N, C-alpha and C positions, 0 to 999 in steps of 0.2 A: 812770823808773818802767822794767821790765822793755818789751826792744827786742819784744818780743812782745805788749806792751797794748799798741804804738802804732800796730801794724801792721794795716792793714784785713785781711777777711776775702780772702786769696789767691784763693782758689776762685773768688771772687765773678769777679774782676775781668776776667773775659778776656772774661764773659758780658756786665758792663757794658759793653766796651768795642764787642763786636758789636752789641750793642744800640743800644746811640751811632750807629754807622757807618751801621748799616740805618737807623735810629728803627723796629723791629719786633724783638718778642719774637720774631715766626715767624721770622725772616729769620735772627734770631740762633739763633736754635736750629737753623737747618736747617744753616748752618753749623757749628755746635758738637757735629750731632748729640745733643743735645738733644729732647724738650720744650719747649713754649712755653712750660707751666705752669713746667717745671722751670729754666726761662733767668728766672722770673718771678719766682719763690723765692728765687733770686740777689740778682737787684737789690734786691728787698726786704730781703733780710737786713743786703744792700750801707748802703742808706739807712739801716737802725737802726743801722746800728754806729757811722753816719753823725753821727744823729742829726738829719736833713734831705732834701729830694727829691731827686730827682737830677733827674727825667723831671717831667714835665707828660702825664700822660695825654686825651691829645683825643679826640673822635668822629674826625677824620680821622688815627690816627694818634700817634708819643711826640714831645713836644718838649722838650730839654733843658732844665733851669732855670737863669738862668747859673752856680750854683754846680756841677751838674753839667756843662756843660760847659766850664768850666773843670777837675775833675777828668778830663775828658777826654782833653783834651790833653796832661795831664801824662802819666795811665795810658799812654795811648797811644806817646806818647813810652818811655816807662820799659817797653815791651812790647815795643817795637822796637827796643832800646839789647841786652833783651836775646835776644835772639833773634837779632839781628845774630853778639854774643858768643859765642851758644851752638851757632851753623851753623858759627864758626871754628873752635873746641873741636873740635865735631866731625869734623869733613876732618881726624881719624885722630890728632887731638890732640896733633899735630908742630908743635912752633913753626917744627921747619927748612919747613917748607912755605911756596911763595908761588903762590900761586892769578890765571893773566892771563885779564884778559877779552876779547878782540879781535874783532875781524869774521874771519870763516869768509877772506876774500880775503886782508886784510894777516897774519892767522896763518900762511897760508901761504905763500906769496910773499916775505913781508919777516921775521916774528916769527922763521917755524924757523931762519932761515941767521943770525940774531940769537944767539939763546940760547947754544950752544954756545959760545963764547965766554965769557960770562955764566958757566954753567956752570962752563968749565974756570978760571975767576978766583977764582967760589965755590960749590967739590963738595962744601959740607956744606947744601946749597939743594937740594931735592927740587922741584920745577916743574912743574905742572898749567897745561893751557891750557884755557878755557873759551868756545866761539865760539858769539858771541851777536850779530847780524846789523848792529842795532841799538843804541847807546850810551842811547835813552831806555829801555829794555824794562828793563837790568838792575837786578838784585834786588841791592842792596847789600853783601847775604846772603852769595848766593853767592862773590865771589872777593874780592882784595885793591886789583892794579890794574888799569887798562883802559888796553889800545891800542886811538885808535882815530883817524879825523879827524876832526878841530872846527874849524870855521868862529869866526876873531877876533873882537869885540866881541858875539858873540850866546852867550844863556841859555846856563850849561853845564848839563847834564846833571844830575838831584838831586838830591840829596848828594854829588854828583861835580866838583871843580877840575881845569882844563885849563892841562898844562903843554908848549911846543909840544918835538916833538922836531926836527922840520927847521924852522927860520926861514920857508924860500922853497921850494914844490914849482911847478917847471913841468910842463906838459901838453901831452902834443907823438901828434900820429899815431903809431904801434908800428906792426908786424910782423914775420917770422921772414922771415930769407934764404931758408929754403925758398919761402916764397910769392911772391916774388920773383922768383924759378929761374921757376916756376911759372907763369906772368901779367906777368911781367913790368917793368920800375921806372913809379912816379911822378911823372909829369910835374910838376901843381901839381895847387892843391886839387879844381878843377877834374874834369880830370881820375881823382883821387880818386872823386871822389861820382857821374861814369859807366859806369866801365867794374871798378871795383875792390868788392869786400864789404866792407859795414864791421859792425862788432861792434857791437851795440845795445841798455842794459842795461834793460827793464824793469822797472817798480814803484820806478821810484829815490827816492833821501831826499832832502831838498829839497837837501843839499849837494855834489847831485849835479851836473858837470859832462857836460850833453849836447853831439853833434857839431852838431846846430843854433849850441847858442849859441857853440858855441868857434870856426864859422867864420864867426860874426857879430860874433863880438868882437875877431877878428882881420882884418875888413873884407872878407870870402872871400864871393865869391855866395853864396848857399842853394839847395837846391832836395832834395829824397826825393832820396837814394838810390837807382840801381836795383837795390841787388842789399842785401840784408842774409844778417844774421843772428843774432836777437833772443833772450835767455836773461833770467831774470828772477833771474841770479846773476851778478855781473863775475868771481869766479873761476874761472865755469863756461868762459866766454867765454873769456877769459887763456889758458886748457889750449889750446884749440880754434884762439888767433891762435899761439901758442905750435908748436902743430903747423900750419903754415902753412894755417886755412881763414878769412884776413882782417886787416883791419884794425880795430885796438882805440885808442880813447886812452888812453895810457899814462903814470903818473904815474912821472915821472921818476927820483927819490929813492927812491921804493918800487920800484923796478923796476930798480934801479941793478944788480947784479948781474946778470941777465939780459940789459941790454945791456954791462955791460964783460965778460962772455962769451964776444958775440956769439949768444948766444939772441934776439934782438931784436934789430929797429935799426931809425933816426928812418925812418919810411916820404917823412917831408918833413919841410923844415929849421925851422919853422916854429913857436916853444911860447906859450904862454899860462898867466902864475900861475896856481895856486890858488887858488880861494876857501878852500878848508881845508888845515890843516898838519896831519901827521900830531903824536896829543899824547898825553904820559902824562896816565889820567885818574887822581887821589888822590882816598879819601873827602875827606870834608872834619869831619869826628868821628869821626873812628877813632883811635888810638893806634897809629904805623907803627909794626910789626914790624921785626925787626932785618934779617928776609928783605924784606918794602917795603921801607925803608932801603937796603939793600943794591942791590935794583936797581931802586931810583928815581936813585940817587949816578949809579950807569956808566952805564941807557941814555941818560939825560943830559949828561954828561956824554962819552961817545962819539959819542954824535950829534954834538955839539959844535952851537955856532950857527946852522950851514951844511946841519946835516945829516948823514948818512954816506951814506957813499958805495959801503960795504961790502959 
């Protein structure tokens, strides 16, 4: 039998998927810019083609039949794969392009410093960076690989597999030499709380290490600091730290270049292992393109088991 006789009326599948997801013809129509009756007609056409009902029409709404529920999961998966592949091809239709997703902080502080070496090794690959703060909000159709902090033994972001770039990550109190020149040295953890300005990240995610956690985990006495500078962006606070405005908790491998170049120094000698590790996030159900494979091999090999210090 020719393929065109086997396939369902394809124009009806989007209406079916939306109606099944919303359990409503009206909401499906609103999403697809169709009337409720137009959605209903498309569903009836699909049911007629399949020769079985997909929905039970009840007084309190729609409910999928067993056959409809199974068909919904198949259609949803196929539409998702089609959307992902279409998005990949639309990204300039160029197999040489690689889109990397990362948080603004990692992209600006770490990734931007690493990319010149990769581009020198692979001049044929065009890089695009997409900044999204929360990896659990990533749209798999919008990027190829991600670079984020990830907590081992926790659930990976949906559809992604995490591979550690840094095997370990110490966290320390850091500041700029300019700050120490203005305010004097920091003698101990109590002195830091009593006399100095602490950078505090608000609206942090569950993997974030707070000042209170850092103090208590190292066995120091904690009390709210007298002076703070607060923001909901670590990137903003890091820029303020580099400008000499206070002391922040710094991830030492992430900030290796700033420390090596003397832009930052440790305010105290104490360090605490981070719960998270910088990790490469790879889609689990996508064919790896040559640029994806090249970057994955490069970043994991370049970082090494202990993480890059460059």
